[in-house]
LOTIKE-429489 format. One record per residue (C-alpha): x, z, y; residue in one letter; residue number from 0. Coordinates in nm, 3 decimals. Layout:
# LOTIKE-429489
@px=X pz=Z py=Y resn=a resi=NUM
...
This chain:
# LOTIKE-429489
@px=0.000 pz=0.000 py=0.000 resn=m resi=0
@px=0.145 pz=-0.109 py=0.332 resn=i resi=1
@px=-0.054 pz=0.156 py=0.520 resn=a resi=2
@px=0.061 pz=0.430 py=0.282 resn=g resi=3
@px=0.427 pz=0.346 py=0.333 resn=r resi=4
@px=0.388 pz=0.335 py=0.711 resn=a resi=5
@px=0.215 pz=0.672 py=0.720 resn=l resi=6
@px=0.467 pz=0.824 py=0.480 resn=n resi=7
@px=0.745 pz=0.725 py=0.721 resn=e resi=8
@px=0.548 pz=0.873 py=1.009 resn=r resi=9
@px=0.549 pz=1.213 py=0.838 resn=f resi=10
@px=0.918 pz=1.178 py=0.747 resn=h resi=11
@px=0.857 pz=1.151 py=0.374 resn=g resi=12
@px=1.178 pz=1.058 py=0.193 resn=q resi=13
@px=1.089 pz=0.941 py=-0.155 resn=t resi=14
@px=1.008 pz=0.638 py=-0.366 resn=d resi=15
@px=0.637 pz=0.562 py=-0.339 resn=l resi=16
@px=0.417 pz=0.410 py=-0.612 resn=p resi=17
@px=0.433 pz=0.036 py=-0.656 resn=a resi=18
@px=0.065 pz=0.029 py=-0.753 resn=t resi=19
@px=-0.255 pz=0.128 py=-0.571 resn=e resi=20
@px=-0.338 pz=0.399 py=-0.826 resn=s resi=21
@px=-0.505 pz=0.690 py=-0.639 resn=p resi=22
@px=-0.363 pz=0.939 py=-0.891 resn=r resi=23
@px=-0.006 pz=0.817 py=-0.844 resn=e resi=24
@px=-0.033 pz=0.810 py=-0.465 resn=w resi=25
@px=-0.182 pz=1.159 py=-0.446 resn=v resi=26
@px=0.082 pz=1.301 py=-0.679 resn=e resi=27
@px=0.360 pz=1.137 py=-0.479 resn=s resi=28
@px=0.230 pz=1.240 py=-0.136 resn=l resi=29
@px=0.161 pz=1.601 py=-0.233 resn=t resi=30
@px=0.505 pz=1.631 py=-0.393 resn=s resi=31
@px=0.705 pz=1.566 py=-0.075 resn=h resi=32
@px=0.472 pz=1.614 py=0.224 resn=l resi=33
@px=0.324 pz=1.947 py=0.330 resn=n resi=34
@px=-0.038 pz=2.000 py=0.232 resn=a resi=35
@px=-0.186 pz=1.916 py=0.573 resn=a resi=36
@px=0.010 pz=1.591 py=0.607 resn=a resi=37
@px=-0.058 pz=1.484 py=0.248 resn=a resi=38
@px=-0.434 pz=1.535 py=0.286 resn=c resi=39
@px=-0.433 pz=1.348 py=0.618 resn=a resi=40
@px=-0.268 pz=1.045 py=0.455 resn=v resi=41
@px=-0.502 pz=1.065 py=0.154 resn=v resi=42
@px=-0.800 pz=1.070 py=0.393 resn=e resi=43
@px=-0.671 pz=0.757 py=0.568 resn=h resi=44
@px=-0.588 pz=0.563 py=0.250 resn=l resi=45
@px=-0.890 pz=0.650 py=0.038 resn=f resi=46
@px=-1.149 pz=0.749 py=0.298 resn=g resi=47
@px=-1.093 pz=0.545 py=0.615 resn=v resi=48
@px=-0.955 pz=0.218 py=0.473 resn=l resi=49
@px=-1.232 pz=0.153 py=0.216 resn=p resi=50
@px=-1.492 pz=0.192 py=0.493 resn=l resi=51
@px=-1.296 pz=-0.040 py=0.722 resn=v resi=52
@px=-1.274 pz=-0.299 py=0.444 resn=d resi=53
@px=-1.643 pz=-0.268 py=0.355 resn=a resi=54
@px=-1.807 pz=-0.261 py=0.697 resn=f resi=55
@px=-1.571 pz=-0.394 py=0.967 resn=f resi=56
@px=-1.430 pz=-0.731 py=1.063 resn=t resi=57
@px=-1.059 pz=-0.652 py=1.078 resn=t resi=58
@px=-0.937 pz=-0.733 py=1.428 resn=r resi=59
@px=-0.820 pz=-0.559 py=1.743 resn=g resi=60
@px=-0.742 pz=-0.190 py=1.705 resn=a resi=61
@px=-0.885 pz=-0.192 py=1.353 resn=i resi=62
@px=-0.588 pz=-0.408 py=1.247 resn=t resi=63
@px=-0.356 pz=-0.124 py=1.353 resn=e resi=64
@px=-0.560 pz=0.119 py=1.143 resn=v resi=65
@px=-0.553 pz=-0.107 py=0.838 resn=a resi=66
@px=-0.175 pz=-0.139 py=0.865 resn=a resi=67
@px=-0.124 pz=0.237 py=0.893 resn=g resi=68
@px=0.020 pz=0.217 py=1.244 resn=r resi=69
@px=-0.264 pz=0.440 py=1.366 resn=r resi=70
@px=-0.367 pz=0.740 py=1.159 resn=l resi=71
@px=-0.742 pz=0.764 py=1.107 resn=g resi=72
@px=-0.967 pz=1.056 py=1.019 resn=a resi=73
@px=-1.329 pz=1.069 py=0.903 resn=l resi=74
@px=-1.551 pz=1.216 py=1.172 resn=g resi=75
@px=-1.853 pz=1.188 py=0.943 resn=l resi=76
@px=-1.891 pz=1.549 py=0.833 resn=f resi=77
@px=-1.969 pz=1.741 py=1.150 resn=t resi=78
@px=-2.169 pz=2.054 py=1.064 resn=p resi=79
@px=-2.521 pz=2.072 py=1.200 resn=g resi=80
@px=-2.843 pz=2.245 py=1.097 resn=p resi=81
@px=-2.897 pz=1.983 py=0.823 resn=e resi=82
@px=-2.548 pz=2.036 py=0.670 resn=l resi=83
@px=-2.547 pz=1.680 py=0.542 resn=r resi=84
@px=-2.327 pz=1.374 py=0.564 resn=w resi=85
@px=-2.598 pz=1.147 py=0.704 resn=g resi=86
@px=-2.662 pz=1.353 py=1.018 resn=a resi=87
@px=-2.508 pz=1.138 py=1.293 resn=a resi=88
@px=-2.337 pz=1.357 py=1.554 resn=a resi=89
@px=-2.287 pz=1.071 py=1.802 resn=v resi=90
@px=-2.546 pz=0.879 py=2.003 resn=l resi=91
@px=-2.466 pz=0.520 py=2.108 resn=g resi=92
@px=-2.610 pz=0.347 py=2.413 resn=e resi=93
@px=-2.574 pz=-0.035 py=2.391 resn=p resi=94
@px=-2.441 pz=-0.201 py=2.706 resn=e resi=95
@px=-2.524 pz=-0.560 py=2.820 resn=p resi=96
@px=-2.157 pz=-0.648 py=2.761 resn=s resi=97
@px=-2.191 pz=-0.561 py=2.393 resn=g resi=98
@px=-1.998 pz=-0.236 py=2.425 resn=s resi=99
@px=-2.133 pz=0.104 py=2.324 resn=l resi=100
@px=-2.133 pz=0.416 py=2.538 resn=l resi=101
@px=-2.092 pz=0.717 py=2.312 resn=l resi=102
@px=-2.175 pz=1.083 py=2.356 resn=r resi=103
@px=-2.182 pz=1.370 py=2.112 resn=g resi=104
@px=-1.942 pz=1.601 py=1.930 resn=e resi=105
@px=-1.743 pz=1.550 py=1.614 resn=v resi=106
@px=-1.532 pz=1.778 py=1.397 resn=r resi=107
@px=-1.224 pz=1.648 py=1.214 resn=i resi=108
@px=-0.993 pz=1.845 py=0.982 resn=p resi=109
@px=-0.687 pz=1.839 py=1.211 resn=s resi=110
@px=-0.568 pz=1.699 py=1.546 resn=p resi=111
@px=-0.295 pz=1.484 py=1.385 resn=a resi=112
@px=-0.506 pz=1.166 py=1.372 resn=a resi=113
@px=-0.493 pz=0.898 py=1.644 resn=d resi=114
@px=-0.860 pz=0.813 py=1.601 resn=g resi=115
@px=-1.167 pz=0.866 py=1.385 resn=s resi=116
@px=-1.445 pz=0.675 py=1.218 resn=l resi=117
@px=-1.768 pz=0.827 py=1.350 resn=v resi=118
@px=-2.131 pz=0.769 py=1.254 resn=l resi=119
@px=-2.330 pz=0.646 py=1.555 resn=v resi=120
@px=-2.707 pz=0.656 py=1.591 resn=r resi=121
@px=-2.812 pz=0.375 py=1.825 resn=l resi=122
@px=-3.068 pz=0.458 py=2.089 resn=r resi=123
@px=-3.406 pz=0.299 py=2.009 resn=g resi=124
@px=-3.542 pz=-0.007 py=2.185 resn=r resi=125
@px=-3.863 pz=0.152 py=2.312 resn=e resi=126
@px=-4.015 pz=0.102 py=1.967 resn=s resi=127
@px=-4.192 pz=0.360 py=1.754 resn=v resi=128
@px=-4.035 pz=0.201 py=1.447 resn=e resi=129
@px=-3.687 pz=0.234 py=1.597 resn=d resi=130
@px=-3.749 pz=0.597 py=1.687 resn=a resi=131
@px=-3.856 pz=0.682 py=1.333 resn=e resi=132
@px=-3.583 pz=0.477 py=1.162 resn=s resi=133
@px=-3.291 pz=0.437 py=1.404 resn=p resi=134
@px=-3.007 pz=0.198 py=1.338 resn=e resi=135
@px=-2.673 pz=0.349 py=1.240 resn=h resi=136
@px=-2.325 pz=0.205 py=1.270 resn=r resi=137
@px=-1.973 pz=0.324 py=1.208 resn=l resi=138
@px=-1.740 pz=0.312 py=1.506 resn=a resi=139
@px=-1.366 pz=0.353 py=1.551 resn=w resi=140
@px=-1.300 pz=0.609 py=1.826 resn=l resi=141
@px=-0.951 pz=0.641 py=1.975 resn=d resi=142
@px=-0.882 pz=1.005 py=2.054 resn=h resi=143
@px=-0.701 pz=0.919 py=2.379 resn=d resi=144
@px=-0.994 pz=0.713 py=2.510 resn=l resi=145
@px=-1.138 pz=0.820 py=2.848 resn=p resi=146
@px=-1.443 pz=1.033 py=2.780 resn=g resi=147
@px=-1.294 pz=1.198 py=2.467 resn=v resi=148
@px=-1.170 pz=1.558 py=2.489 resn=e resi=149
@px=-1.003 pz=1.745 py=2.205 resn=r resi=150
@px=-1.107 pz=2.107 py=2.164 resn=r resi=151
@px=-1.016 pz=2.393 py=1.937 resn=g resi=152
@px=-1.381 pz=2.475 py=1.870 resn=s resi=153
@px=-1.725 pz=2.334 py=1.940 resn=r resi=154
@px=-1.736 pz=2.518 py=2.273 resn=t resi=155
@px=-1.374 pz=2.472 py=2.381 resn=g resi=156
@px=-1.039 pz=2.643 py=2.354 resn=g resi=157
@px=-0.686 pz=2.528 py=2.271 resn=p resi=158
@px=-0.623 pz=2.291 py=1.981 resn=v resi=159
@px=-0.420 pz=2.436 py=1.694 resn=r resi=160
@px=-0.196 pz=2.226 py=1.472 resn=r resi=161
@px=-0.316 pz=2.383 py=1.144 resn=d resi=162
@px=-0.687 pz=2.418 py=1.225 resn=a resi=163
@px=-0.987 pz=2.185 py=1.259 resn=p resi=164
@px=-1.024 pz=1.992 py=1.583 resn=c resi=165
@px=-1.340 pz=1.909 py=1.776 resn=w resi=166
@px=-1.394 pz=1.594 py=1.982 resn=l resi=167
@px=-1.627 pz=1.626 py=2.280 resn=a resi=168
@px=-1.745 pz=1.273 py=2.360 resn=i resi=169
@px=-1.914 pz=1.194 py=2.691 resn=e resi=170
@px=-1.940 pz=0.836 py=2.812 resn=g resi=171
@px=-1.661 pz=0.694 py=2.596 resn=a resi=172
@px=-1.691 pz=0.313 py=2.588 resn=a resi=173
@px=-1.589 pz=0.108 py=2.284 resn=i resi=174
@px=-1.595 pz=-0.268 py=2.235 resn=g resi=175
@px=-1.803 pz=-0.454 py=1.977 resn=p resi=176
@px=-1.495 pz=-0.522 py=1.760 resn=d resi=177
@px=-1.473 pz=-0.147 py=1.694 resn=l resi=178
@px=-1.831 pz=-0.121 py=1.569 resn=v resi=179
@px=-1.935 pz=-0.191 py=1.211 resn=s resi=180
@px=-2.231 pz=-0.377 py=1.078 resn=r resi=181
@px=-2.540 pz=-0.155 py=1.021 resn=p resi=182
@px=-2.501 pz=0.118 py=0.758 resn=v resi=183
@px=-2.751 pz=0.338 py=0.576 resn=t resi=184
@px=-2.656 pz=0.708 py=0.582 resn=p resi=185
@px=-2.840 pz=0.807 py=0.264 resn=a resi=186
@px=-2.750 pz=0.879 py=-0.099 resn=p resi=187
@px=-2.720 pz=0.561 py=-0.305 resn=g resi=188
@px=-2.616 pz=0.344 py=-0.007 resn=s resi=189
@px=-2.290 pz=0.151 py=0.015 resn=g resi=190
@px=-2.166 pz=0.402 py=0.273 resn=l resi=191
@px=-2.228 pz=0.695 py=0.042 resn=f resi=192
@px=-2.073 pz=0.521 py=-0.257 resn=r resi=193
@px=-1.752 pz=0.486 py=-0.055 resn=c resi=194
@px=-1.766 pz=0.852 py=0.044 resn=l resi=195
@px=-1.830 pz=0.965 py=-0.313 resn=e resi=196
@px=-1.533 pz=0.764 py=-0.438 resn=s resi=197
@px=-1.315 pz=0.925 py=-0.172 resn=y resi=198
@px=-1.453 pz=1.268 py=-0.267 resn=a resi=199
@px=-1.315 pz=1.226 py=-0.619 resn=g resi=200
@px=-0.967 pz=1.140 py=-0.487 resn=v resi=201
@px=-0.977 pz=1.421 py=-0.233 resn=w resi=202
@px=-1.073 pz=1.668 py=-0.506 resn=a resi=203
@px=-0.750 pz=1.584 py=-0.690 resn=f resi=204
@px=-0.540 pz=1.628 py=-0.375 resn=a resi=205
@px=-0.718 pz=1.953 py=-0.288 resn=a resi=206
@px=-0.669 pz=2.091 py=-0.639 resn=a resi=207
@px=-0.295 pz=2.017 py=-0.621 resn=i resi=208
@px=-0.276 pz=2.191 py=-0.283 resn=c resi=209
@px=-0.462 pz=2.490 py=-0.427 resn=a resi=210
@px=-0.225 pz=2.507 py=-0.724 resn=r resi=211
@px=0.076 pz=2.488 py=-0.491 resn=d resi=212
@px=-0.078 pz=2.764 py=-0.279 resn=g resi=213
@px=-0.101 pz=2.986 py=-0.586 resn=v resi=214
@px=0.262 pz=2.914 py=-0.671 resn=r resi=215
@px=0.361 pz=3.015 py=-0.318 resn=a resi=216
@px=0.174 pz=3.343 py=-0.370 resn=l resi=217
@px=0.359 pz=3.407 py=-0.695 resn=r resi=218
@px=0.696 pz=3.345 py=-0.531 resn=r resi=219
@px=0.603 pz=3.573 py=-0.242 resn=a resi=220
@px=0.494 pz=3.851 py=-0.480 resn=a resi=221
@px=0.830 pz=3.829 py=-0.660 resn=r resi=222
@px=1.034 pz=3.852 py=-0.340 resn=t resi=223
@px=0.832 pz=4.095 py=-0.126 resn=t resi=224
@px=0.834 pz=4.472 py=-0.161 resn=g resi=225
@px=1.035 pz=4.788 py=-0.101 resn=p resi=226
@px=1.401 pz=4.787 py=-0.212 resn=p resi=227
@px=1.434 pz=4.747 py=-0.586 resn=g resi=228
@px=1.068 pz=4.668 py=-0.658 resn=k resi=229
@px=0.852 pz=4.361 py=-0.593 resn=a resi=230
@px=0.475 pz=4.335 py=-0.555 resn=f resi=231
@px=0.466 pz=4.118 py=-0.868 resn=s resi=232
@px=0.502 pz=4.443 py=-1.065 resn=s resi=233
@px=0.164 pz=4.563 py=-0.932 resn=c resi=234
@px=-0.104 pz=4.487 py=-1.188 resn=q resi=235
@px=-0.379 pz=4.451 py=-0.928 resn=l resi=236
@px=-0.177 pz=4.201 py=-0.724 resn=v resi=237
@px=-0.087 pz=4.006 py=-1.038 resn=a resi=238
@px=-0.451 pz=3.998 py=-1.150 resn=m resi=239
@px=-0.568 pz=3.880 py=-0.809 resn=d resi=240
@px=-0.323 pz=3.591 py=-0.820 resn=i resi=241
@px=-0.404 pz=3.506 py=-1.183 resn=t resi=242
@px=-0.775 pz=3.486 py=-1.102 resn=e resi=243
@px=-0.730 pz=3.207 py=-0.848 resn=v resi=244
@px=-0.457 pz=3.046 py=-1.058 resn=e resi=245
@px=-0.697 pz=2.992 py=-1.347 resn=i resi=246
@px=-0.957 pz=2.844 py=-1.111 resn=e resi=247
@px=-0.701 pz=2.610 py=-0.955 resn=a resi=248
@px=-0.564 pz=2.493 py=-1.291 resn=d resi=249
@px=-0.910 pz=2.418 py=-1.431 resn=l resi=250
@px=-1.013 pz=2.228 py=-1.118 resn=t resi=251
@px=-0.691 pz=2.028 py=-1.124 resn=l resi=252
@px=-0.736 pz=1.931 py=-1.489 resn=a resi=253
@px=-1.093 pz=1.819 py=-1.427 resn=a resi=254
@px=-0.998 pz=1.617 py=-1.117 resn=a resi=255
@px=-0.711 pz=1.446 py=-1.297 resn=r resi=256
@px=-0.946 pz=1.353 py=-1.581 resn=g resi=257
@px=-1.199 pz=1.211 py=-1.336 resn=h resi=258
@px=-0.942 pz=0.977 py=-1.182 resn=l resi=259
@px=-0.831 pz=0.866 py=-1.527 resn=a resi=260
@px=-1.192 pz=0.771 py=-1.608 resn=l resi=261
@px=-1.238 pz=0.601 py=-1.271 resn=a resi=262
@px=-0.930 pz=0.386 py=-1.338 resn=a resi=263
@px=-1.074 pz=0.267 py=-1.670 resn=d resi=264
@px=-1.300 pz=-0.031 py=-1.601 resn=d resi=265
@px=-1.483 pz=0.031 py=-1.930 resn=s resi=266
@px=-1.584 pz=0.383 py=-1.829 resn=a resi=267
@px=-1.877 pz=0.458 py=-1.603 resn=r resi=268
@px=-1.775 pz=0.715 py=-1.345 resn=c resi=269
@px=-2.069 pz=0.799 py=-1.118 resn=d resi=270
@px=-2.082 pz=0.975 py=-0.784 resn=g resi=271
@px=-2.231 pz=1.292 py=-0.930 resn=f resi=272
@px=-1.907 pz=1.390 py=-1.102 resn=s resi=273
@px=-1.703 pz=1.309 py=-0.790 resn=a resi=274
@px=-1.927 pz=1.530 py=-0.575 resn=l resi=275
@px=-1.921 pz=1.810 py=-0.833 resn=a resi=276
@px=-1.542 pz=1.802 py=-0.844 resn=l resi=277
@px=-1.518 pz=1.792 py=-0.465 resn=a resi=278
@px=-1.748 pz=2.095 py=-0.443 resn=a resi=279
@px=-1.536 pz=2.281 py=-0.700 resn=a resi=280
@px=-1.212 pz=2.186 py=-0.524 resn=a resi=281
@px=-1.348 pz=2.295 py=-0.185 resn=a resi=282
@px=-1.446 pz=2.632 py=-0.329 resn=r resi=283
@px=-1.108 pz=2.667 py=-0.501 resn=t resi=284
@px=-0.922 pz=2.593 py=-0.177 resn=l resi=285
@px=-1.136 pz=2.849 py=0.004 resn=a resi=286
@px=-1.069 pz=3.107 py=-0.271 resn=a resi=287
@px=-0.692 pz=3.055 py=-0.258 resn=v resi=288
@px=-0.693 pz=3.066 py=0.123 resn=a resi=289
@px=-0.894 pz=3.390 py=0.119 resn=a resi=290
@px=-0.669 pz=3.548 py=-0.146 resn=r resi=291
@px=-0.359 pz=3.445 py=0.050 resn=t resi=292
@px=-0.496 pz=3.613 py=0.361 resn=g resi=293
@px=-0.592 pz=3.928 py=0.169 resn=e resi=294
@px=-0.252 pz=3.970 py=0.006 resn=l resi=295
@px=-0.066 pz=3.885 py=0.325 resn=r resi=296
@px=-0.261 pz=4.156 py=0.510 resn=d resi=297
@px=-0.248 pz=4.408 py=0.224 resn=l resi=298
@px=0.109 pz=4.370 py=0.103 resn=a resi=299
@px=0.279 pz=4.178 py=0.382 resn=g resi=300
@px=0.369 pz=3.895 py=0.146 resn=l resi=301
@px=0.631 pz=3.668 py=0.301 resn=e resi=302
@px=0.529 pz=3.311 py=0.214 resn=l resi=303
@px=0.806 pz=3.053 py=0.195 resn=d resi=304
@px=0.613 pz=2.790 py=0.394 resn=a resi=305
@px=0.435 pz=2.964 py=0.685 resn=p resi=306
@px=0.157 pz=2.750 py=0.830 resn=g resi=307
@px=0.204 pz=2.482 py=0.564 resn=e resi=308
@px=0.030 pz=2.640 py=0.269 resn=g resi=309
@px=-0.350 pz=2.655 py=0.250 resn=i resi=310
@px=-0.416 pz=2.589 py=0.618 resn=a resi=311
@px=-0.769 pz=2.640 py=0.756 resn=p resi=312
@px=-0.803 pz=2.266 py=0.808 resn=s resi=313
@px=-0.782 pz=2.195 py=0.434 resn=l resi=314
@px=-1.114 pz=2.366 py=0.364 resn=t resi=315
@px=-1.302 pz=2.149 py=0.616 resn=t resi=316
@px=-1.247 pz=1.806 py=0.458 resn=f resi=317
@px=-1.579 pz=1.646 py=0.355 resn=l resi=318
@px=-1.752 pz=1.906 py=0.573 resn=g resi=319
@px=-1.656 pz=2.214 py=0.373 resn=g resi=320
@px=-1.791 pz=2.376 py=0.055 resn=p resi=321
@px=-2.152 pz=2.425 py=0.168 resn=l resi=322
@px=-2.192 pz=2.069 py=0.292 resn=m resi=323
@px=-2.043 pz=1.917 py=-0.025 resn=v resi=324
@px=-2.266 pz=2.135 py=-0.241 resn=e resi=325
@px=-2.565 pz=2.024 py=-0.037 resn=g resi=326
@px=-2.477 pz=1.657 py=-0.092 resn=e resi=327
@px=-2.438 pz=1.719 py=-0.464 resn=l resi=328
@px=-2.782 pz=1.879 py=-0.475 resn=g resi=329
@px=-2.941 pz=1.589 py=-0.290 resn=r resi=330
@px=-2.767 pz=1.336 py=-0.517 resn=a resi=331
@px=-2.912 pz=1.519 py=-0.816 resn=l resi=332
@px=-3.262 pz=1.510 py=-0.664 resn=g resi=333
@px=-3.273 pz=1.877 py=-0.569 resn=i resi=334
@px=-3.477 pz=1.889 py=-0.252 resn=r resi=335
@px=-3.332 pz=2.073 py=0.044 resn=d resi=336
@px=-3.585 pz=2.319 py=0.195 resn=p resi=337
@px=-3.484 pz=2.182 py=0.535 resn=a resi=338
@px=-3.621 pz=1.842 py=0.429 resn=d resi=339
@px=-3.967 pz=1.980 py=0.359 resn=a resi=340
@px=-4.249 pz=1.896 py=0.594 resn=a resi=341
@px=-4.352 pz=2.182 py=0.825 resn=p resi=342
């Protein structure tokens, strides 16, 4: 992948990269030599952003830079709202006579490292009842340095942190028609959702590897932290706490690796349900390892060997976070969300 090699160089990765486009090989390579946050950002670009660009955009203008990996893209499609669902567009688009769109709204992305994001835009209706009830949706590429786009540390403001989610406050940002996709349907079973489900399966593998590496960092810290002559690894309660999340991480990793093996076999049917289930499990596993890391750091003062580069807060927000992924899995399985019920 040309884009993968360009992004690997951007993050100063020094290693031989896969000669194939195998998601498993790329994820294993990236997570072996990049820190967790950088590896997940590249995985998001390669297996989340690029398939959507290929499926819904005419590659030209700034999109060409994205496809080549010269601009790092994020998915701004999972902003939390009351619906906690992927199809809830957080950006409103106002068509201009010139063909451009004026955007306003707010979007959350996992980290501020990206140069731009793919966002889901709900077009303002054309004074039609039908349009109001069934608005048109498009994907749009949004440069983060565009006038009218402000990066924030939270929904309401504050400084942006390198290892935490980033919010984009969008007010009057104008984008040209070459940065807008053909119409998309933000609902389970659509082409858009099939792309997202495929990415979810790849992300689950990357997340499980990051969780496993986070557990290994905890084990190393427990062996090297403690009063003179005795390490915290000798404490049964500390060892049990680490083992608990280690088992969860190992099982999730094995399942995610098996899913990608099935997905690579053209004779095997690998549906979106399993990808969503694995993504939900991986999101919960990441959250568990992050919580256990914080607990043991506060309790025992464990000195991790990679401060800020282990299970960063941003890693738990990919795909919207555990609750949102679980909600999508439920909807895909036909379990009705109470929020969808008529009043």
